[in-house]
C-alpha positions as CSV (number, residue, x, y, z in Angstrom):
1,M,84.9,92.6,114.2
2,K,84.7,96.2,115.2
3,K,82.7,99.1,113.7
4,I,83.1,102.7,112.7
5,I,81.0,105.8,112.2
6,L,79.8,108.4,109.6
7,T,79.0,112.0,109.2
8,T,78.9,114.7,106.6
9,V,79.9,118.3,107.0
10,I,80.8,121.0,104.5
11,A,84.4,122.1,105.1
12,V,85.0,125.8,105.5
13,G,87.5,127.4,103.1
14,C,89.1,126.3,99.9
15,P,90.3,122.7,99.5
16,V,94.0,122.3,99.5
17,V,96.1,119.3,98.7
18,F,99.2,119.2,100.8
19,G,102.0,118.0,98.6
20,S,103.7,115.4,100.8
21,P,103.5,113.4,104.0
22,P,105.1,114.6,107.2
23,K,108.9,114.8,106.5
24,D,109.6,112.5,109.5
25,L,106.7,110.1,109.0
26,A,108.8,107.0,108.7
27,Q,110.7,107.9,111.9
28,R,107.5,108.8,113.7
29,V,105.8,105.5,112.8
30,E,108.8,103.5,113.9
31,R,109.0,105.3,117.2
32,A,105.3,104.8,117.9
33,R,105.5,101.1,116.8
34,T,108.4,100.5,119.2
35,A,106.8,102.4,122.1
36,V,103.5,100.6,121.8
37,G,105.1,97.2,121.1
38,V,103.5,96.4,117.8
39,P,105.5,93.7,115.9
40,G,104.8,94.9,112.4
41,M,102.8,97.4,110.5
42,A,102.3,99.2,107.1
43,V,101.2,102.7,106.1
44,S,99.9,103.8,102.7
45,I,99.2,107.4,101.6
46,V,97.8,108.7,98.3
47,E,97.7,112.4,97.4
48,G,95.8,113.3,94.2
49,D,97.1,111.0,91.5
50,S,100.2,110.0,93.4
51,V,101.2,107.3,95.9
52,T,103.4,109.4,98.2
53,F,104.1,106.8,100.9
54,A,103.8,103.0,101.0
55,K,106.1,101.3,103.5
56,G,106.3,98.5,106.0
57,F,107.8,98.6,109.5
58,G,108.9,95.9,111.9
59,V,108.5,92.2,111.4
60,K,105.9,89.8,110.3
61,A,106.1,87.7,113.4
62,I,107.4,88.5,116.9
63,G,110.8,86.9,117.6
64,G,111.5,86.7,113.9
65,H,113.6,88.7,111.5
66,D,111.4,88.7,108.3
67,P,110.6,92.4,107.7
68,V,107.3,93.8,106.7
69,D,107.4,95.5,103.3
70,A,104.9,97.3,101.1
71,D,103.7,94.0,99.6
72,T,103.2,92.2,102.9
73,I,99.5,91.3,103.2
74,F,97.5,92.0,106.4
75,P,94.0,90.8,107.1
76,T,92.0,94.1,107.2
77,G,88.7,93.2,109.0
78,S,85.7,95.3,108.4
79,T,87.4,97.8,106.1
80,G,86.5,95.0,103.6
81,K,82.8,95.9,103.9
82,A,83.4,98.7,101.4
83,V,84.9,96.1,99.0
84,T,81.8,94.0,99.3
85,V,79.8,97.2,98.5
86,A,82.0,97.8,95.5
87,A,81.1,94.3,94.3
88,L,77.4,95.2,94.6
89,G,78.1,98.4,92.8
90,I,79.5,96.5,89.9
91,L,76.3,94.4,89.8
92,V,74.2,97.6,89.9
93,D,76.2,99.0,87.0
94,Q,75.5,95.8,85.1
95,G,71.8,96.2,85.7
96,R,71.6,92.9,87.6
97,I,70.5,94.3,90.9
98,G,69.3,97.6,92.4
99,W,70.4,99.1,95.8
100,D,66.7,99.1,96.9
101,D,65.8,95.7,95.5
102,K,64.1,93.5,98.1
103,V,66.4,90.9,99.4
104,I,63.9,88.1,99.0
105,D,63.7,88.9,95.3
106,R,67.4,88.3,94.9
107,L,68.0,85.6,97.6
108,P,64.9,83.3,97.6
109,G,64.2,81.7,101.0
110,F,65.9,84.4,103.0
111,Q,64.1,85.2,106.3
112,M,64.5,87.5,109.3
113,Y,62.7,86.9,112.6
114,D,59.9,89.3,111.8
115,P,57.9,88.4,108.6
116,W,57.3,92.0,107.8
117,V,61.0,92.8,107.9
118,T,61.6,89.8,105.7
119,R,59.3,91.2,103.1
120,E,60.6,94.8,103.3
121,I,64.4,94.6,103.9
122,T,66.4,95.8,100.9
123,I,70.0,95.4,99.8
124,R,70.7,98.9,101.0
125,D,69.3,97.9,104.5
126,L,71.8,95.0,104.6
127,L,74.7,97.5,104.4
128,V,73.8,100.2,106.9
129,H,73.1,98.6,110.3
130,R,69.5,99.6,110.7
131,S,67.8,96.2,110.5
132,G,66.8,96.1,114.2
133,L,69.4,93.5,115.2
134,G,71.4,94.3,118.3
135,L,75.1,95.2,118.4
136,G,77.0,92.3,117.0
137,A,74.0,90.0,117.0
138,G,74.7,86.6,115.7
139,D,78.5,87.0,115.6
140,L,79.0,83.8,117.5
141,L,77.9,82.1,114.3
142,F,81.5,82.7,113.0
143,V,83.4,84.0,116.1
144,P,86.0,82.6,116.9
145,R,85.5,80.1,114.2
146,T,82.7,77.9,112.8
147,N,81.8,74.5,111.3
148,L,78.7,76.0,109.6
149,S,78.3,76.8,105.9
150,R,77.5,80.4,104.9
151,A,74.1,79.2,103.6
152,E,73.3,77.5,106.9
153,S,74.4,80.6,108.9
154,V,72.2,82.8,106.8
155,R,69.3,80.4,107.3
156,R,69.7,80.7,111.1
157,L,69.3,84.5,111.1
158,R,65.5,83.9,111.1
159,Y,65.8,82.9,114.7
160,I,67.6,86.0,116.0
161,K,65.2,88.3,117.8
162,P,65.5,92.0,117.0
163,A,66.6,94.4,119.7
164,T,64.7,97.4,118.1
165,S,62.2,98.1,115.4
166,F,63.2,98.0,111.8
167,R,65.0,101.2,110.5
168,S,64.6,102.9,113.8
169,G,68.3,103.3,114.7
170,F,71.9,102.2,114.3
171,A,73.4,99.0,115.7
172,Y,76.5,97.6,114.0
173,D,76.3,94.1,112.7
174,N,78.4,91.7,110.6
175,V,75.9,89.0,109.8
176,L,73.9,91.0,107.2
177,Y,77.1,91.4,105.2
178,M,77.3,87.6,105.3
179,V,73.8,87.7,103.7
180,T,75.2,90.1,101.1
181,G,77.8,87.5,100.2
182,Q,75.2,84.8,99.8
183,L,73.1,87.2,97.7
184,I,76.0,87.8,95.4
185,E,76.3,84.1,94.9
186,S,72.6,83.8,94.3
187,V,72.7,86.5,91.6
188,T,76.0,85.6,89.9
189,G,76.5,81.9,90.5
190,E,79.9,82.7,91.9
191,T,80.9,82.6,95.5
192,W,81.7,86.0,97.1
193,E,85.3,84.9,97.3
194,H,85.5,84.2,93.5
195,F,83.5,87.2,92.4
196,T,85.5,89.6,94.6
197,A,88.8,88.2,93.4
198,E,87.9,88.2,89.7
199,H,85.7,91.4,89.5
200,V,87.1,93.7,92.1
201,L,90.7,92.8,93.2
202,K,92.1,91.9,89.8
203,P,90.5,94.7,87.8
204,A,91.7,97.1,90.6
205,G,95.2,95.9,90.2
206,M,95.3,94.7,93.8
207,L,97.2,91.6,92.7
208,H,98.8,90.7,96.1
209,S,95.5,90.8,97.9
210,T,93.4,87.8,98.7
211,S,89.7,87.0,99.4
212,D,90.1,83.4,100.5
213,S,92.2,81.6,103.1
214,E,93.9,79.3,100.6
215,S,95.3,82.2,98.6
216,R,96.3,84.0,101.8
217,F,98.2,81.1,103.3
218,A,99.9,80.4,99.9
219,A,101.4,83.9,100.0
220,A,104.8,83.9,101.5
221,D,104.7,87.6,102.2
222,R,102.1,87.7,104.9
223,A,101.9,89.1,108.4
224,Q,101.2,86.9,111.4
225,P,98.6,87.7,114.1
226,H,99.4,88.8,117.7
227,A,97.5,89.6,120.8
228,R,98.0,90.3,124.5
229,M,96.2,87.7,126.7
230,D,98.1,87.1,130.0
231,G,97.4,90.4,131.8
232,G,94.0,89.5,133.3
233,F,91.9,89.5,130.1
234,R,92.4,89.8,126.3
235,G,94.1,93.1,125.4
236,T,96.4,93.2,128.4
237,G,99.8,91.6,129.1
238,T,102.6,90.6,126.8
239,Q,102.4,90.3,123.1
240,E,101.9,86.7,121.9
241,L,102.0,85.1,118.5
242,L,98.6,83.5,117.5
243,D,97.9,80.6,115.2
244,E,97.0,82.3,111.9
245,R,94.9,79.3,110.9
246,D,92.6,79.8,113.9
247,E,90.9,82.6,111.9
248,L,87.4,83.8,112.1
249,G,84.8,81.7,110.3
250,R,85.1,82.3,106.6
251,T,81.3,82.3,106.4
252,A,81.5,86.0,107.4
253,A,84.3,86.9,104.9
254,P,82.0,89.4,103.1
255,A,82.0,91.4,106.3
256,G,85.8,91.5,106.5
257,G,87.7,88.6,105.1
258,L,90.3,90.3,102.8
259,A,94.1,90.4,103.2
260,V,95.6,93.5,101.6
261,S,99.2,94.9,101.2
262,A,100.2,98.5,101.6
263,N,100.8,98.9,97.8
264,D,97.4,97.3,97.0
265,M,95.8,99.5,99.7
266,A,97.2,102.5,97.9
267,R,95.4,101.5,94.7
268,W,92.1,101.1,96.6
269,L,92.6,104.6,98.1
270,S,93.1,106.0,94.7
271,I,90.0,104.3,93.3
272,Q,88.0,105.8,96.1
273,L,89.4,109.3,95.7
274,H,88.7,109.2,92.0
275,D,85.1,108.1,92.3
276,G,85.6,104.5,91.0
277,E,88.2,105.4,88.3
278,L,91.2,103.0,88.1
279,P,94.7,104.3,88.8
280,G,96.3,105.8,85.8
281,H,92.9,106.7,84.4
282,T,92.8,103.4,82.6
283,G,89.1,102.7,83.1
284,R,86.5,102.3,85.9
285,L,85.9,99.7,88.6
286,F,82.5,101.1,89.2
287,S,80.5,104.1,88.0
288,Q,80.4,107.7,89.4
289,Q,76.7,107.0,90.3
290,A,77.6,103.9,92.3
291,H,80.3,105.9,94.1
292,E,77.9,108.6,95.0
293,Q,75.6,106.0,96.6
294,M,78.5,104.5,98.6
295,W,79.5,107.7,100.3
296,T,76.0,109.1,100.9
297,P,75.1,108.9,104.6
298,V,72.0,106.8,105.4
299,V,71.9,106.3,109.2
300,P,72.9,108.7,111.9
301,Q,75.1,107.2,114.6
302,P,75.1,108.2,118.3
303,I,78.0,110.4,119.3
304,D,79.5,109.0,122.5
305,P,81.2,111.3,125.0
306,V,85.0,111.2,125.0
307,P,87.5,112.2,127.7
308,D,88.9,115.7,127.7
309,A,92.3,114.7,126.4
310,L,90.5,113.3,123.2
311,K,87.8,115.9,123.0
312,A,89.1,117.3,119.6
313,T,88.4,113.9,118.0
314,Q,84.7,114.0,118.9
315,P,82.7,114.6,115.7
316,I,79.8,117.0,115.4
317,L,78.0,114.6,113.1
318,N,78.5,110.9,112.7
319,T,76.7,108.7,110.1
320,Y,77.0,105.4,108.2
321,A,76.8,105.1,104.4
322,L,77.2,102.0,102.3
323,G,80.2,100.2,104.0
324,W,81.7,103.5,105.1
325,D,81.6,105.8,108.1
326,V,81.3,109.4,107.2
327,M,82.0,111.9,109.9
328,D,83.6,115.3,110.4
329,Y,86.9,116.1,112.1
330,R,87.2,119.7,113.1
331,G,84.6,120.7,110.5
332,T,86.1,118.7,107.6
333,K,84.4,115.7,106.0
334,V,86.1,112.4,106.6
335,V,85.2,109.1,105.0
336,W,86.7,106.1,106.8
337,H,86.3,102.7,108.3
338,G,88.1,100.6,110.9
339,G,88.7,96.9,110.8
340,A,89.5,94.3,113.4
341,V,90.0,90.6,113.1
342,F,91.7,88.7,115.8
343,G,95.4,89.7,115.8
344,F,95.1,92.6,113.3
345,L,93.7,96.1,113.1
346,T,93.3,98.5,110.2
347,A,92.0,102.0,109.4
348,V,91.3,103.3,106.0
349,V,90.8,107.1,105.9
350,L,89.8,109.5,103.1
351,I,89.7,113.3,103.2
352,P,87.7,114.1,100.0
353,D,88.1,117.8,100.1
354,R,91.9,117.4,100.3
355,H,92.0,114.6,97.8
356,V,94.1,112.6,100.3
357,G,93.7,109.0,101.6
358,F,95.7,106.9,103.9
359,A,95.7,103.5,105.5
360,I,97.3,102.1,108.7
361,Q,97.6,98.3,109.2
362,I,99.1,96.4,112.2
363,N,99.6,92.8,113.1
364,S,98.4,93.1,116.7
365,E,95.4,94.4,118.6
366,D,96.9,97.7,119.9
367,G,94.3,100.1,118.7
368,E,96.0,103.2,120.3
369,I,98.6,103.3,117.6
370,V,96.1,103.1,114.8
371,R,93.8,105.8,116.1
372,G,96.7,107.9,117.3
373,L,98.5,107.9,113.9
374,M,95.2,108.4,112.1
375,Y,94.6,111.7,113.9
376,E,98.2,112.8,113.6
377,L,97.9,112.4,109.8
378,L,94.5,114.1,109.7
379,D,96.1,117.0,111.6
380,H,98.9,117.2,109.1
381,Y,96.7,117.3,106.0
382,L,94.4,119.8,107.6
383,A,97.4,122.0,108.5
384,L,96.7,121.8,112.2
385,P,99.3,121.9,115.0
386,H,100.9,118.5,115.8
387,T,99.5,116.6,118.8
388,D,100.9,113.4,120.1
389,W,97.7,111.5,119.6
390,V,99.4,108.1,120.1
391,A,100.4,109.1,123.6
392,R,96.9,110.4,124.4
393,F,95.3,107.2,123.1
394,Q,97.8,105.1,125.1
395,A,96.9,107.0,128.2
396,E,93.2,106.5,127.6
397,K,93.7,102.8,127.0
398,K,95.6,102.4,130.2
399,R,92.9,104.2,132.1
400,R,90.2,102.0,130.7
401,V,92.2,98.8,131.2
402,D,93.0,99.8,134.8
403,E,89.3,100.5,135.5
404,A,88.3,97.2,133.9
405,L,90.9,95.2,135.8
406,A,89.7,96.8,139.0
407,A,86.0,96.0,138.1
408,L,86.9,92.5,137.2
409,K,88.8,92.0,140.5
410,A,85.9,93.4,142.5
411,Q,83.5,91.2,140.5
412,T,85.5,88.0,141.0
413,S,87.1,88.4,144.4
414,K,84.1,87.6,146.6
415,P,81.7,85.1,145.0
416,A,78.8,84.2,147.2
417,P,79.6,80.9,149.0
418,V,76.3,79.4,147.8
419,G,75.6,76.5,145.4
420,P,75.6,74.6,143.3
421,S,72.0,73.6,143.9
422,L,72.4,70.2,142.2
423,P,74.9,67.4,142.0
424,L,77.2,68.1,139.0
425,E,75.7,65.2,137.0
426,R,72.4,66.9,136.9
427,Y,73.8,69.9,135.0
428,T,74.8,67.6,132.1
429,G,73.0,67.3,128.8
430,T,72.7,68.8,125.4
431,F,71.2,72.3,125.2
432,A,70.1,74.2,122.1
433,D,69.8,77.8,121.2
434,P,67.6,78.6,118.2
435,W,70.2,80.5,116.2
436,Y,73.6,79.2,117.5
437,G,72.8,75.5,117.8
438,N,73.9,73.2,120.5
439,I,76.2,73.1,123.5
440,E,77.0,69.9,125.4
441,V,77.7,69.8,129.1
442,T,79.4,66.6,130.4
443,A,80.9,65.4,133.7
444,V,84.4,64.1,133.4
445,G,86.4,63.1,136.5
446,G,84.0,64.8,138.9
447,K,84.2,68.1,136.9
448,L,82.0,69.7,134.3
449,R,83.0,70.4,130.7
450,I,81.3,72.5,128.1
451,D,81.6,72.1,124.3
452,F,80.2,74.6,121.8
453,K,79.2,72.3,119.0
454,S,79.0,74.9,116.2
455,T,82.4,76.2,117.0
456,P,85.4,73.8,116.5
457,R,87.8,73.7,119.5
458,M,85.6,75.9,121.7
459,A,85.5,73.6,124.7
460,G,86.8,73.5,128.3
461,A,86.1,73.2,132.0
462,L,83.2,74.7,133.8
463,E,84.2,75.9,137.3
464,H,81.6,76.7,139.9
465,W,81.4,80.4,140.6
466,Q,78.3,81.1,142.8
467,Y,74.7,79.9,143.0
468,D,74.1,78.0,139.8
469,T,76.6,80.0,137.8
470,F,79.8,78.5,136.5
471,V,82.7,80.2,134.6
472,T,84.4,78.7,131.5
473,H,88.1,77.8,131.4
474,L,88.3,77.1,127.7
475,D,91.2,75.0,126.3
476,D,91.9,77.8,123.8
477,K,92.9,80.8,126.0
478,S,92.4,83.2,123.1
479,I,88.6,82.8,123.4
480,E,86.8,85.2,125.8
481,P,85.6,83.3,128.9
482,A,81.9,83.4,129.9
483,Y,79.7,83.0,132.9
484,V,77.3,80.2,132.3
485,T,74.1,80.3,134.5
486,F,71.8,77.3,134.8
487,G,68.1,78.2,135.4
488,L,66.1,75.7,137.4
489,G,62.5,74.9,136.7
490,P,59.8,74.1,139.3
491,D,60.7,70.4,139.3
492,G,64.4,71.2,140.1
493,G,65.6,70.3,136.6
494,I,67.6,72.5,134.2
495,E,65.1,74.7,132.3
496,R,67.5,77.1,130.6
497,V,71.1,78.1,130.3
498,T,72.2,81.7,129.8
499,M,75.6,83.3,129.4
500,K,77.6,86.6,129.8
501,A,81.1,87.5,128.9
502,V,83.5,87.7,131.9
503,S,85.6,90.6,130.7
504,P,84.2,94.1,130.9
505,L,86.1,94.9,127.7
506,A,85.2,91.7,125.7
507,D,84.8,92.3,122.0
508,F,81.1,92.7,121.2
509,S,81.3,89.8,118.8
510,Y,81.3,87.5,121.8
511,D,77.5,88.0,122.1
512,Y,77.0,85.4,124.8
513,Q,74.3,87.6,126.3
514,D,72.0,86.9,123.3
515,L,72.0,83.1,123.8
516,M,69.2,81.2,125.5
517,F,69.7,77.5,125.6
518,T,67.0,74.9,126.6
519,P,67.4,71.2,127.1
520,V,67.5,68.9,124.1
521,T,68.6,65.8,126.1
522,K,66.9,66.3,129.4
523,A,69.4,66.9,132.2
524,Q,69.1,64.1,134.7
């Protein structure tokens, strides 16, 4: 599940609302979709009080003929963090919680690794990525799937060591939004799924959208996930249809577990542009005061350098608010967030000074079209000259992929002809990591196998690489492979097991590097 950034800048000049989308937008989207190879997508645009564009393109599943329309639902990933924040805003409006309430006062028994952080962390802290956890820390609790409950996953967070001190900087996480979901249940007695459906989606009129798997799979009009996996590592090669039921663990749904249609996304954009007011001025989803809190930057984010061809997209300021990135684009404030769940990408973008919002959803992992069209629409609404940003992002992706493939080839072409140090049977056993749980290494037919016990169907062969390091060949090829290194103790037995993702471009949610396994059943 990917992140996004925030910043606030005062735009120069008088705000202007441009009255319509680009005249050739439908043709432009279709050309880009075809050029990139995206099976299906949807685009929504709201200008002022009007939905000026809501349309589907392509097909729901590659090889099929069922078209995407404006009511086709797409999983939207981390753009759903803002919906979880809206749920909290409703509870704040009701006087049941406060943004700066201590988490332990609303979720008894909650613990972080550091007792001081446990005592001090607030609801606001859960939402802004300043807890001290590292990037994507704990994501293997739900990536690529899990057999753990949300409550058990939250309990295990107490074993994840921080990477930095509390409130000292920004590092994107998903697991603290999982905590937020558990907190909502603790306060209301309703699961996050039920509360979100009944108190956010239905009042908002987002009647096609879903907050749970059962409702999503019951909807006939839904997009199917796709990814490229046969080109050397995930993200390269030919487009493949994925199994939609092999979704991310629902324990982390409060961090990004919604499925939303283009028409429903237009209602969400309108609510945001109108500070919590419902479309048609028929009431409020949340108060003006809650909305101000949602869009107020809290944590500055680092501004990474970008290649010359993308230089204009580099913000001057970049911050994170409550479930929203707030940044500037060429001096104009932009509130936005991206979302990624396996097989889908989304961007939700708001230009407050122009009273314009738009969303782009795709049923593949080709981010260049999402980012490219995002900046083309920003340019349009800011009256800037047209740039083919899709082509520029395509070129940058190709450069990065080519570099990563070359690095992977160099890394894997000449392993040291050393090891393993022990007979294979002596690497077997059950090993435990404090927050993840157990892995089991077995010898079958003279070969090693590994099974990640907290993750259903995350198992496969271990092939010797070099020294005492092996590489996974998992049965499910959609899962990122890992190097698995066995550390020997003074007695020659296995003392620890560590891991690292093989791909240089692996999603940060495969946080193998944070795992440290030690023997439960002593390796023989």
